[in-house]
C-alpha positions, 0 to 999 in steps of 0.5 A: 499468564501467557508468556511472550516468545524467546528472543530474536523474534522476526518476520518469516515467510512460510510457503505451503505445499501448493505454492501459496505463502504468507508471512508469520512471526518466528523465534530464533529456533524458527518456531512460530509464535502462536498468537501472531501465527494464528492471526496472520494465517487467518488473515491470509486465508480466512479473510483472503488478504494479500501475502504482502499484507501479511508481510507488513503485519508480521513485521509490525507484530515482530517489533511489538513481540520483541519489545515484550520479550526484551522487557520481560512482559507477558502478552497481557502486560504488553497490552496494559503497558502499550503506552511504554511501547509507544514511547519505545517506538518514538525513540527508536530510529528506523533501521530498514533501508528506504524513506525515513531510515535513521529517523524515528517513525512518524505518528502515521507509522506508529498508529499503523503499528498499534492498529496491527497490534490491536487486531492481533489481540482481538483475534486472540481473544476471539480464539480464546488464547488471551483473556478478554480483559486485555481489550479494556486496556486497548479500547475506551468504551462509551455510549450515546446516553449524553448525545442529543436525541437528534443524533441517537440512532433509531431503536431503544436501548443504549448504543456502545462504541469503542475507540483506541486508547493509544493513538498519536495525533498529527497536525494534518493528514499525511501526504503520500510520498510521490516522485516528482516529474524531474525524478521520474524523467531522471530515472528514465534517462539513467535507464540503459534498457527498455526493460528498465524503462517500461515499468517506470512508464507503467507505474507512472501512468497506470498507478499499478502496485509493484505486485500487480505489475510483476504479476502481469502475464502476456494474456493480460495485455490487450494493447489493441483497439478491439480485443473481441478476438480475445473474448474481451468486450472492452474498447481501446488498449488496456490491461487487466489486473488479475489476482493469481496465487501461483506466481513463482515470483510471489507477485500478486494483486492486493485486491481480490477484485480484478480490474482493467486499466486503460493505457495510452500511446506513450506506454504502448510505444515503450512496450513495443521497444521492450518487446523487441528487446525481449525477442533477443532472449530465447528464454524470455520468449518462453515465459508468459510473464511480462517482466522477466530477467533479460540480463542475468540468471535465471534468464526468462524467470519472472522478476521479483519485487526486491530486484525492482526495488534494488534496480530503482535504488541503482537508477536513483544513484546513477541519475544523481537524485537526492533520494532513492525512489521506490515503486510505490512512490510512482503509484502515488505520483499517478494518483496525485496527477490524476487528482490534479488533472481533475479526474473524479475521485471515484474514477481514481479509486477504480483505476488504482484498485482501492477498496475504500474511497478513503484510501483515494482521498489522500490524493485530493489535497489543497495545494497552494495553487488550488487554494489560490485558484479558489480565492480568485474564483470567489473574488471573480464571482463577487466582482461579477455579481457586484457589476450585475447589481450596479447595472440593475440599479442603474 
């Protein structure tokens, strides 16, 4: 029976000779944990997932494998006793800085951890490193023999389906954690440079992921009415989100599909101020990256995601906000504002670069104002039809 790794299991970034990287799980001697390492490597390069995805997955798997180690369980025993791992998750406060720190994870977070663990096991079974019997402990298998004839798919024979055995229920779908208008304006007022203000405006209006924003090059910004001279036929000012694997700051677009995002006059005005401020730094002018270090060494180097997150925490304290705003909250704000403005969900999906429309549907939620508008609309229609009927009878 395969044993779990040594203590001090943790996520660790691995960089290949060509500069590309991914996250894996290592023990206290920096040896890769085989079952997790193979899964994460294939996830990154065989399935072409973003490096940031492997970072998240590595953190979740390290948590599970550390629990296996601390409780003396093998991989097979860990699968069989997954309900005990759920109990441990729900009783352990989140240690990392950010939203939820000091509180146990909610159902959504726990379900995500369990989903990653199941994916690792499925990969290990396919690779022959774990006995297939573990899947019976993770999934409940059923068939369609008791379904009404109308609901059965065409063709003969039974159809089988599997669903996870371990999944927490929540009373309603989780709402995205967004920054409010007041919080965003407070950050803008607290910022002391245009370099710090421009990403706030970019994320707020365009909804880019932080990796997409920090991976932008000057050639991606077509801030003009017509960009035909640049070989681009798209009308109006816009930017291109391009996935690149060789960025020295490890910033990369999550989606493998490039997309374009229109920009408005407010963003153009902030960019002009930032570009003027940037001209004062000779090292910055030699860089093709849009976001670069202007105030600390190494000058002109592309900014990192950790620097932006730390900067937002500092701005949040300076602005006197009750909570620290992180970059993804601004992306969620953009999605929510688009939905509130009545933008079609398929348009929001394309602008945000979601692979599945189900990821976009979290922004279409029934606010109290929209619920009241719906009731009042039905009432108004009823009154109108009643009056019309009276006229017809009179």
